[in-house]
C-alpha positions in Angstrom: 12.4 -12.1 28.5 8.6 -11.6 29.0 5.8 -12.2 26.5 5.2 -8.5 26.7 8.9 -7.2 25.9 9.9 -9.8 23.0 11.7 -6.7 21.0 10.8 -6.3 17.1 7.0 -7.1 16.9 5.4 -4.3 19.0 5.1 -1.6 16.2 3.5 -3.8 13.6 1.4 -5.8 16.1 -0.4 -2.8 17.5 -0.6 -1.8 13.5 -2.2 -4.8 12.6 -4.6 -4.6 15.5 -5.7 -1.7 14.8 -6.1 -2.3 11.2 -8.2 -5.9 11.8 -10.6 -3.8 14.0 -11.1 -1.5 11.4 -11.7 -4.0 8.8 -13.8 -5.5 11.9 -16.3 -2.8 12.2 -16.4 -1.4 8.3 -17.4 -5.4 7.3 -19.7 -6.1 10.4 -21.3 -2.3 10.8 -21.5 -0.5 7.3 -21.5 -3.5 5.1 -23.6 -7.1 7.1 -25.5 -5.0 9.9 -25.8 -1.8 7.6 -26.1 -0.1 10.9 -23.6 3.4 9.9 -22.0 4.7 7.4 -18.8 7.0 8.6 -20.0 10.1 7.8 -23.9 9.3 8.6 -24.5 12.4 11.5 -22.1 14.8 9.3 -25.1 17.1 7.7 -23.4 19.1 5.2 -25.8 18.8 2.0 -22.8 17.8 0.4 -22.4 14.0 2.5 -25.9 13.9 2.2 -26.0 12.3 -1.5 -25.7 8.6 -0.4 -22.6 8.5 -3.3 -20.6 10.6 -1.0 -21.3 8.1 2.5 -20.8 5.1 0.4 -17.1 7.0 -0.9 -16.3 7.8 2.4 -16.6 4.1 3.4 -14.5 3.0 0.7 -11.8 5.6 2.0 -11.7 4.2 5.5 -11.6 0.6 4.0 -8.6 1.7 2.1 -6.6 2.9 5.3 -7.3 0.3 6.2 -5.7 -1.7 3.6 -2.8 0.5 3.7 -1.8 0.1 7.7 -2.6 -3.7 7.2 -0.2 -4.2 4.6 2.2 -1.7 6.2 2.1 -3.8 9.5 2.6 -6.3 7.5 5.9 -5.1 5.5 7.8 -4.2 9.2 6.6 -8.2 10.7 8.4 -9.0 8.1 11.5 -6.9 7.7 12.0 -7.2 11.3 11.3 -11.2 11.3 13.9 -12.2 13.3 12.5 -11.0 16.8 9.4 -14.3 16.2 12.3 -16.5 17.2 13.2 -14.7 20.5 11.1 -16.8 23.2 7.9 -15.5 24.1 7.3 -13.5 21.0 4.5 -15.6 20.1 2.9 -14.7 22.9 3.8 -11.4 22.7 2.7 -10.9 19.0 -0.5 -11.8 20.1 -0.3 -9.5 23.0 -0.1 -6.7 20.8 -2.3 -7.3 18.5 -5.3 -7.1 21.1 -4.6 -3.5 21.9 -4.7 -2.3 18.3 -7.1 -4.2 18.8 -9.6 -3.0 21.3 -7.4 0.7 21.1 -8.6 1.0 18.2 -12.9 0.7 19.5 -11.8 2.7 22.2 -10.5 5.3 20.2 -12.9 5.4 17.6 -15.8 5.5 20.1 -14.3 8.5 22.1 -14.0 10.4 18.7 -16.7 9.3 15.7 -19.4 8.7 18.2 -18.3 11.0 21.4 -16.4 14.0 20.4 -17.0 14.6 16.5 -20.1 12.4 16.5 -19.9 11.7 12.6 -21.8 8.4 13.2 -22.9 6.3 16.3 -22.8 2.9 16.3 -26.7 2.5 16.2 -27.8 6.0 15.3 -31.3 4.8 14.7 -31.6 3.7 18.0 -33.9 5.0 20.8 -30.3 5.3 23.5 -27.5 4.9 20.4 -25.7 5.7 23.6 -26.2 1.9 25.1 -24.9 0.5 22.1 -21.9 3.1 21.7 -21.1 1.4 26.0 -22.0 -2.3 24.8 -19.7 -2.1 21.5 -16.8 -0.4 23.3 -17.2 -3.1 26.4 -17.6 -5.8 24.0 -14.7 -5.1 21.3 -12.9 -2.3 23.2 -12.6 -3.3 27.1 -12.4 -6.7 26.8 -9.4 -7.0 24.5 -7.3 -4.6 26.5 -8.4 -6.3 29.2 -7.4 -10.1 27.6 -4.0 -7.8 26.7 -3.9 -6.8 30.1 -3.8 -10.4 31.6 -1.8 -11.8 28.9 1.5 -9.2 30.2 1.3 -10.1 33.2 0.8 -14.1 33.4 3.8 -13.6 31.0 6.0 -12.4 33.8 9.1 -15.0 34.1 7.7 -17.9 31.2 9.1 -17.5 28.1 6.9 -19.5 25.8 7.5 -19.9 22.0 8.3 -18.6 18.5 6.2 -16.5 17.1 6.1 -17.3 14.1 3.2 -19.5 13.7 1.2 -16.4 15.5 2.6 -14.5 13.0 1.2 -16.8 9.8 -2.1 -17.0 11.6 -2.5 -13.1 11.6 -0.8 -12.1 8.4 -3.5 -14.8 7.1 -6.0 -13.0 8.4 -4.7 -9.4 7.4 -4.8 -10.6 3.8 -8.6 -12.8 3.9 -9.9 -9.4 5.6 -8.8 -7.5 2.8 -11.3 -9.1 0.0 -14.1 -10.0 2.9 -14.1 -5.9 3.2 -14.5 -5.8 -1.1 -16.7 -8.7 -1.9 -19.9 -7.5 -2.3 -23.4 -9.6 -0.8 -25.0 -12.8 -2.4 -28.3 -13.7 -2.7 -30.4 -10.4 -3.7 -32.6 -10.0 -6.3 -32.0 -6.3 -5.6 -29.3 -4.3 -7.3 -27.7 -0.8 -7.2 -26.3 1.0 -9.8 -24.6 4.1 -10.2 -24.9 5.8 -13.3 -21.9 8.4 -15.0 -22.5 12.3 -14.5 -24.3 13.3 -17.5 -26.8 10.3 -16.9 -29.4 11.6 -14.3 -32.8 11.3 -14.4 -34.1 10.1 -18.2 -31.1 9.3 -19.5 -30.6 6.8 -16.3 -34.4 5.7 -16.7 -33.9 4.5 -20.0 -31.0 2.4 -19.6 -33.0 0.3 -17.1 -36.2 -0.2 -18.8 -34.1 -1.8 -21.9 -33.4 -4.6 -19.1 -36.4 -5.1 -17.8 -35.5 -3.4 -13.8 -38.0 -1.9 -12.0 -37.3 0.9 -10.1 -37.1 0.9 -6.4 -35.8 3.9 -5.3 -33.5 6.5 -6.6 -31.5 9.5 -4.6 -31.8 12.7 -5.3 -28.6 13.4 -8.0 -30.6 10.9 -10.1 -27.9 9.1 -10.8 -27.8 6.2 -8.2 -30.7 3.8 -8.6 -31.5 1.0 -6.6 -33.6 -1.3 -8.5 -34.8 -5.4 -9.0 -34.6 -7.9 -12.2 -35.2 -11.2 -12.8 -32.4 -12.2 -13.6 -29.7 -9.3 -11.8 -26.8 -10.8 -13.8 -28.7 -9.1 -17.1 -27.3 -5.8 -14.4 -24.1 -6.3 -16.4 -25.2 -5.2 -19.9 -25.4 -1.4 -17.6 -21.6 -0.6 -18.3 -21.9 -0.5 -21.7 -24.7 2.2 -21.3 -22.9 4.3 -18.9 -23.1 2.9 -15.6 -20.0 3.3 -13.8 -21.2 0.7 -10.8 -23.7 -2.3 -10.7 -23.5 -3.9 -7.7 -24.1 -7.1 -9.4 -21.3 -6.8 -11.9 -17.9 -6.9 -9.8 -16.9 -8.9 -7.0 -14.9 -5.9 -5.5 -17.5 -2.7 -4.9 -16.9 -3.1 -1.2 -20.3 -1.4 1.1 -21.2 -0.3 -2.6 -22.2 -4.1 -3.0 -23.7 -4.6 0.2 -26.0 -1.2 0.1 -29.8 -1.8 0.5 -32.9 0.3 0.5 
């Protein structure tokens, strides 16, 4: 049996690759590089608020969590297929198809058809970055998958439990990486509950000697500097819903900078 035809791993493999592609984009583009948000180019007034942009990024990551969990559940359910000859190569091939396919789909739908974001919307030539990202992370994985498929003809190869374990660990680690805040910055982002906009929020920040860097139009989201960022945790008692220095599971909120 060829690597490309080992039964039972096709759907979970492709779905897992898609989830890993989404995590990869979200962690690198939304958080580490901060080149765009999911809905950066959507001009609706309600989505110009940074809070709505961060919410959209968070919901995107949540969708990737769901896809990864579903893929791992399907992989576990069909784990007997991992003992077939060639199952390891087949699983890697299918994950590459999902990973590359995600980037092709994202480029076509998100960058060009709907235009909800570009890889680097602030660049002089956004199309260059779109095509570069598509080529490196979309077409190259698909080409590698095609080469694996051709190379698998007539070759049995080993079972897939080892490959499945490595991919499962990668997916499990990608989730916390997408949620963990950045370290090593004295800039703190604070989101206050409704009713705390403006002066009440400023008073709460003044009590912890925060220096204001920026505030959004709603008056509810503030970027501040503190000599001791850990003091920001006390803002939860003053009406703050989220504080980027006060929780380990804030994802894009914890990475955002102004």
